[in-house]
ROVODREN-835028 format. One record per residue (C-alpha): residue in one letter; x, y, z. Coordinates in steps of 0.1 Angstrom, whole numbers, padded with zeros to 4 digits, always signed. Layout:
N
aXYZ...
! end
This chain:
600
m+1680+0766+1422d+1712+0786+1425q+1730+0803+1395k+1756+0776+1391s+1729+0748+1390r+1710+0767+1364i+1741+0771+1342l+1748+0734+1345s+1711+0727+1337l+1713+0748+1305r+1743+0727+1294d+1722+0696+1300v+1693+0712+1281a+1715+0720+1251s+1728+0685+1250q+1693+0670+1252i+1679+0693+1225n+1707+0687+1201s+1709+0649+1207g+1696+0643+1171g+1665+0632+1155d+1638+0649+1135l+1620+0681+1143a+1593+0663+1164t+1621+0647+1185v+1638+0680+1190l+1605+0696+1202q+1598+0666+1225h+1633+0670+1241l+1627+0707+1244v+1594+0705+1263a+1608+0677+1285a+1639+0697+1294a+1619+0728+1302c+1596+0708+1326r+1625+0690+1342h+1650+0718+1348a+1625+0746+1354n+1604+0724+1378w+1571+0722+1359a+1549+0690+1360l+1534+0690+1325g+1541+0708+1293s+1532+0710+1256i+1543+0729+1224m+1515+0742+1202g+1515+0755+1166i+1492+0785+1162d+1470+0785+1131a+1456+0821+1134a+1440+0819+1099h+1416+0792+1110g+1414+0801+1147y+1430+0770+1163a+1461+0761+1183h+1473+0726+1175v+1492+0705+1200i+1525+0693+1184v+1542+0675+1213r+1533+0668+1250h+1553+0660+1281d+1530+0642+1305p+1548+0617+1329t+1516+0605+1345l+1507+0569+1339i+1470+0576+1334q+1459+0570+1298r+1433+0594+1286d+1422+0611+1254l+1434+0647+1255p+1424+0675+1231d+1449+0681+1203r+1432+0713+1191w+1422+0744+1210e+1401+0773+1199l+1422+0804+1201a+1392+0823+1215t+1396+0802+1247s+1434+0799+1247p+1461+0823+1259s+1484+0812+1231l+1473+0840+1206i+1477+0866+1233a+1513+0854+1240l+1522+0857+1204q+1505+0890+1198r+1521+0907+1228n+1554+0887+1224e+1554+0881+1262p+1545+0853+1286v+1509+0848+1298y+1508+0837+1334i+1477+0821+1349r+1484+0818+1386d+1455+0795+1394a+1437+0781+1363r+1408+0768+1386e+1400+0803+1397s+1406+0821+1364t+1375+0830+1343e+1394+0845+1314f+1403+0811+1299p+1374+0786+1305g+1391+0758+1286y+1420+0758+1310r+1397+0761+1340k+1378+0730+1330e+1409+0710+1322a+1426+0721+1354f+1400+0702+1374e+1401+0672+1351r+1439+0668+1350d+1445+0682+1385y+1467+0712+1380r+1467+0749+1391t+1493+0772+1375v+1498+0777+1337l+1526+0796+1320v+1524+0802+1282m+1555+0816+1265p+1560+0825+1228m+1588+0807+1209d+1609+0825+1184c+1605+0798+1157a+1579+0780+1136d+1569+0743+1131a+1573+0723+1099e+1542+0740+1084g+1555+0775+1091r+1531+0781+1120p+1545+0801+1150m+1548+0780+1182v+1542+0786+1219l+1554+0766+1250s+1528+0758+1277v+1540+0745+1310i+1518+0735+1340a+1523+0731+1378r+1500+0710+1400t+1502+0735+1428v+1498+0773+1428t+1533+0785+1418d+1547+0820+1418v+1569+0828+1388t+1598+0853+1393e+1617+0873+1367d+1646+0849+1371d+1623+0820+1364l+1611+0837+1332a+1647+0845+1321f+1658+0809+1327l+1628+0794+1308g+1634+0820+1280t+1670+0809+1277i+1658+0773+1273l+1634+0784+1246h+1662+0803+1229l+1684+0772+1228g+1654+0753+1215a+1648+0779+1187i+1684+0775+1176a+1679+0737+1174v+1646+0741+1155e+1661+0764+1129k+1690+0739+1125q+1664+0712+1119h+1646+0734+1093r+1679+0740+1075l+1686+0702+1075a+1651+0695+1063a+1655+0721+1035e+1689+0707+1025k+1675+0671+1025s+1645+0682+1005a+1667+0700+0980s+1690+0670+0977e+1660+0647+0971r+1646+0671+0945l+1680+0673+0928d+1681+0635+0928r+1646+0634+0913a+1656+0661+0887l+1686+0641+0877a+1666+0609+0875a+1640+0627+0855h+1666+0640+0831t+1680+0604+0827s+1645+0589+0821l+1637+0616+0795l+1668+0609+0776e+1663+0572+0778h+1628+0577+0764v+1642+0597+0735l+1670+0572+0728s+1645+0544+0728d+1626+0561+0699g+1595+0567+0719s+1566+0590+0707v+1562+0627+0714s+1528+0619+0731s+1543+0595+0756l+1572+0619+0762a+1548+0648+0767a+1529+0627+0793m+1562+0621+0812v+1570+0658+0811g+1535+0666+0824r+1541+0644+0855l+1576+0658+0862l+1569+0696+0860p+1548+0713+0887n+1527+0734+0863p+1499+0724+0839l+1512+0726+0803v+1504+0719+0767v+1531+0705+0743v+1528+0720+0708d+1544+0700+0680f+1547+0721+0649t+1562+0692+0629v+1529+0673+0629n+1505+0702+0639q+1497+0684+0672l+1486+0696+0706i+1491+0674+0737a+1475+0686+0769g+1485+0676+0804r+1468+0686+0837s+1440+0711+0835p+1447+0748+0842l+1409+0755+0844a+1392+0754+0878d+1359+0742+0863a+1374+0715+0840d+1389+0682+0851d+1420+0668+0834a+1400+0645+0811a+1378+0673+0799w+1408+0696+0793q+1428+0670+0775s+1398+0665+0752a+1391+0702+0745a+1427+0715+0741p+1435+0697+0708t+1400+0703+0694v+1379+0733+0706f+1409+0753+0719a+1434+0742+0693r+1434+0773+0672a+1438+0797+0701l+1466+0777+0717m+1484+0772+0684r+1482+0808+0675a+1494+0819+0710a+1523+0795+0707r+1533+0808+0673d+1529+0845+0682a+1550+0841+0713v+1577+0822+0694e+1577+0848+0667r+1581+0876+0692g+1607+0857+0711s+1589+0864+0743t+1586+0839+0772a+1567+0863+0795a+1532+0852+0807a+1504+0866+0785p+1467+0861+0783i+1452+0835+0760f+1415+0837+0752l+1398+0803+0749e+1363+0800+0734d+1341+0769+0733g+1310+0785+0718a+1292+0790+0751r+1319+0811+0770r+1351+0830+0765l+1378+0822+0790r+1410+0842+0797v+1440+0822+0810f+1476+0833+0814a+1505+0812+0801r+1540+0816+0790v+1555+0799+0760e+1589+0782+0759p+1601+0776+0723l+1615+0742+0712t+1643+0747+0687v+1662+0723+0664d+1689+0736+0641r+1676+0772+0645q+1642+0760+0634q+1612+0764+0657v+1597+0728+0658g+1574+0732+0688a+1566+0750+0720l+1557+0744+0756v+1527+0764+0768i+1531+0766+0805f+1503+0778+0828p+1514+0793+0861s+1504+0775+0893a+1503+0784+0930a+1536+0766+0936a+1567+0787+0933e+1592+0776+0907g+1628+0772+0918e+1661+0764+0902l+1654+0727+0902d+1621+0733+0884q+1640+0753+0858l+1665+0725+0855m+1637+0700+0849l+1621+0724+0824d+1654+0727+0805s+1657+0689+0804a+1621+0685+0792k+1626+0711+0765y+1658+0694+0753a+1642+0659+0753l+1611+0672+0734s+1633+0690+0709v+1653+0659+0702q+1622+0638+0699m+1607+0663+0674m+1640+0664+0656r+1632+0631+0640s+1600+0643+0624f+1617+0676+0614l+1647+0658+0598r+1624+0633+0580f+1603+0662+0567r+1633+0682+0556f+1649+0653+0538e+1617+0645+0520t+1609+0681+0511r+1646+0688+0501t+1645+0658+0477q+1612+0670+0462s+1623+0706+0461e+1656+0698+0443l+1638+0678+0416f+1611+0705+0413f+1636+0733+0408e+1657+0712+0383i+1625+0710+0362v+1612+0746+0365e+1647+0762+0361r+1654+0739+0331r+1685+0724+0346w+1677+0689+0336r+1694+0670+0308d+1679+0635+0307a+1641+0635+0306a+1639+0598+0314d+1660+0602+0345i+1638+0631+0357g+1607+0609+0351q+1621+0580+0371r+1631+0603+0400a+1597+0619+0400a+1580+0584+0400r+1600+0574+0431l+1585+0605+0448g+1550+0596+0438l+1547+0621+0408d+1538+0607+0374l+1551+0633+0349s+1535+0614+0320l+1501+0626+0331a+1487+0661+0327q+1494+0681+0359q+1484+0714+0372m+1506+0736+0395i+1490+0754+0425v+1515+0777+0442v+1509+0790+0477d+1529+0821+0487f+1529+0827+0525p+1523+0861+0541e+1556+0879+0551r+1550+0872+0588a+1548+0835+0582k+1579+0835+0560a+1598+0851+0589l+1588+0823+0612g+1613+0795+0608g+1598+0760+0602g+1564+0775+0594s+1560+0752+0563i+1563+0720+0584d+1528+0720+0599v+1513+0739+0570e+1522+0709+0548h+1501+0687+0571t+1473+0712+0570l+1472+0712+0532s+1474+0674+0532r+1442+0673+0552v+1425+0697+0528l+1435+0676+0498q+1424+0644+0516q+1390+0659+0523a+1387+0670+0487s+1396+0635+0475i+1425+0648+0455e+1457+0629+0450a+1485+0654+0449v+1522+0660+0457l+1532+0688+0480v+1566+0704+0474a+1580+0729+0500i+1597+0760+0486d+1612+0790+0502g+1583+0810+0517g+1555+0787+0504l+1543+0754+0490v+1536+0740+0455c+1508+0715+0450l+1510+0693+0419m+1476+0678+0412p+1460+0661+0382y+1449+0686+0356e+1412+0693+0355d+1402+0691+0319s+1371+0714+0320p+1366+0750+0308r+1355+0764+0342q+1379+0742+0363e+1355+0743+0393r+1373+0717+0413s+1407+0734+0413t+1391+0768+0419k+1372+0755+0449l+1404+0738+0462m+1423+0771+0459r+1397+0789+0478r+1396+0762+0505i+1434+0764+0508a+1434+0802+0511d+1406+0801+0537d+1422+0774+0559l+1456+0790+0558s+1441+0825+0565r+1427+0811+0597y+1458+0792+0605l+1484+0818+0598g+1463+0848+0609e+1469+0864+0574a+1458+0855+0540p+1483+0839+0516i+1483+0842+0478v+1472+0811+0460v+1475+0809+0422a+1472+0782+0396g+1493+0774+0366s+1484+0762+0331r+1483+0726+0319c+1516+0707+0322i+1522+0677+0300g+1559+0681+0291l+1589+0693+0312d+1590+0726+0295d+1554+0732+0304y+1564+0732+0341a+1589+0760+0336m+1563+0781+0318a+1536+0774+0345w+1561+0783+0372e+1570+0816+0356r+1533+0824+0351c+1525+0817+0388n+1554+0838+0400r+1543+0866+0377m+1508+0865+0391i+1522+0864+0427r+1543+0895+0420i+1513+0913+0406g+1492+0904+0436r+1519+0916+0460s+1523+0948+0441f+1486+0956+0442g+1479+0943+0477l+1458+0914+0466t+1456+0881+0486g+1437+0849+0486a+1429+0827+0456l+1438+0847+0425s+1433+0843+0388t+1440+0865+0358q+1404+0876+0358d+1410+0892+0392f+1436+0916+0378g+1422+0930+0346p+1443+0944+0318l+1460+0973+0337p+1477+0952+0363m+1490+0929+0336l+1502+0959+0317v+1520+0972+0349s+1536+0938+0355a+1550+0937+0320a+1566+0971+0326d+1588+0984+0354v+1566+0992+0383g+1589+1021+0393d+1585+1037+0359v+1547+1033+0361r+1546+1050+0395n+1568+1078+0382f+1544+1083+0353v+1514+1085+0376r+1532+1108+0400a+1542+1132+0372s+1507+1132+0357i+1484+1135+0387g+1506+1134+0418a+1503+1171+0425i+1465+1168+0425a+1465+1138+0448e+1488+1155+0472h+1466+1187+0472d+1435+1167+0479r+1451+1148+0508e+1464+1180+0524n+1433+1203+0518g+1404+1179+0515t+1396+1190+0480p+1378+1168+0455y+1398+1177+0424l+1410+1141+0416e+1374+1128+0419t+1361+1156+0398l+1386+1151+0370s+1381+1113+0370a+1343+1117+0367y+1346+1143+0340l+1367+1120+0319e+1345+1090+0325e+1315+1111+0313g+1332+1118+0280c+1340+1154+0290r+1303+1163+0291s+1298+1190+0317q+1261+1185+0324a+1264+1147+0327c+1294+1150+0350a+1276+1177+0371d+1246+1155+0375r+1267+1125+0385l+1285+1146+0412g+1254+1164+0423l+1268+1198+0414h+1256+1228+0395v+1273+1229+0361t+1288+1263+0370t+1305+1248+0401l+1319+1220+0379r+1333+1244+0354y+1349+1264+0382r+1366+1233+0396l+1379+1223+0362a+1393+1259+0357r+1410+1257+0391i+1425+1223+0382q+1440+1238+0350e+1451+1269+0369l+1467+1251+0398f+1481+1220+0381g+1483+1229+0344i+1462+1199+0334d+1444+1204+0301v+1422+1175+0288e+1409+1193+0257t+1433+1176+0233p+1430+1138+0227e+1467+1131+0236r+1465+1149+0270r+1432+1134+0277f+1445+1098+0271a+1476+1104+0293v+1455+1118+0322e+1429+1091+0319l+1456+1064+0319a+1473+1079+0349l+1439+1079+0368r+1432+1043+0359l+1467+1032+0370h+1463+1052+0402s+1432+1031+0410v+1451+0998+0409i+1484+1006+0427d+1493+1020+0461n+1498+1057+0457h+1503+1068+0493a+1537+1082+0484l+1527+1100+0453g+1532+1134+0469e+1566+1125+0483r+1595+1143+0467
! end
């Protein structure tokens, strides 16, 4: 074939390859054009799966009329295809019947009556991303010149251009279809929300639409809804059963911690089921309504890469879930705001008509004509900083009350909750004490820190509620001042904390600092036991021998220490007035935080 004929042939090849169709059609036209214009009898294009050691036939050109079953997969160990790709150059088998290097071709050469084989690498990949090679066959022994290789290489280059074009078209089509699905998903999610569907059914829709396994956390009702399983050894049914029960605490805490930190980066979550401890990685996307965190999406990474459309669907899912949870949130906020307004009207003595207050309370399920007791829960500072934290805590306390068979009204307040329950008319008040401890224990596990839980006195009239509220707040302030948490009563404080609460805490600290602050600072900096020695001496009634025996010292050593205390700090406990002042300072020091006594 002369040069002009080859150029015209290339034009025909380009027209055939680009005549339209899908990738398989393009490849079929390519192998047919290569055989026709380069004078080869048979041909095929194979995708090379090097990872599994096989070459897969994608398309064939076989104009014979004989129908036969031909192999569609070749072991690379017996195929020249891998060599052609590795060397990026043609593999020429002049006579396949005589060649011993490729026994597969030698056997087939006799069966299909051919002699020469040429395998050329193609600079493109198939639909699965596998590199491809072109294999052409002649029935007679054929010599291949450099011009022949150049001509066939040009045909392959035109084919590679067409293949890449098909890849781009397929990618654009796939992106368009995914965009259509994303828009349809967005529409269906909003339709579900507008039709007043449930969070559970919406979560199921979201689980089907997003590529990753996920858990929907609804803070408004303290609920976990699990989708596909992220665990290799647990199927979907087992995961959906374990997530809201066995793994609920770990998942809820991980969601809360991530929302509080404002972090959406993947982090480990440790799941325990009693028999094992699993570590999984997940990221948490917050669900927000009116600047309140009402829920979260716990998303487990998968092998599939996430693109812009996945992010678009994720945003749609977050929006739909947030709107769906908004109803519960607004309902809760309306109810609690109504209760809270009434409660603070009572405890702040802003009411005028007792009958009106009684009617409003009755509509909210509270009978003020009966004796009531106020239990106040003050959340830890970390929980107070987390917006919307009281929503699901209210449900947690409702379950505690239900399990204790106590009919009570819960009122949300800033940074805590108030439980109004029937007054227990017994001296020891075992039922309310047990309830307070149960509330403190459950919220300690739930919030990760212990709250303060205190109880007020008996309330029978409206003025009683104000006094009980002031008493509870005073006890909470005392508890916070002295670092106490959990269920507290006046017996837990003793007389000194009550004395401190009645005075200005700053003045008390200044008194302690002026009295024994220098000794405390000296002991911290030098490791001396002067404060301990002075305290023991006073507790033993200033009796040297008894104090020395208590401290395990010789009485001479004790007297030396006391002399040094007087010499260094000017403290003299020989007079009753000085002894009382120092002993009071020591006792106050034992109940307040004095880490800063030595600070000037």
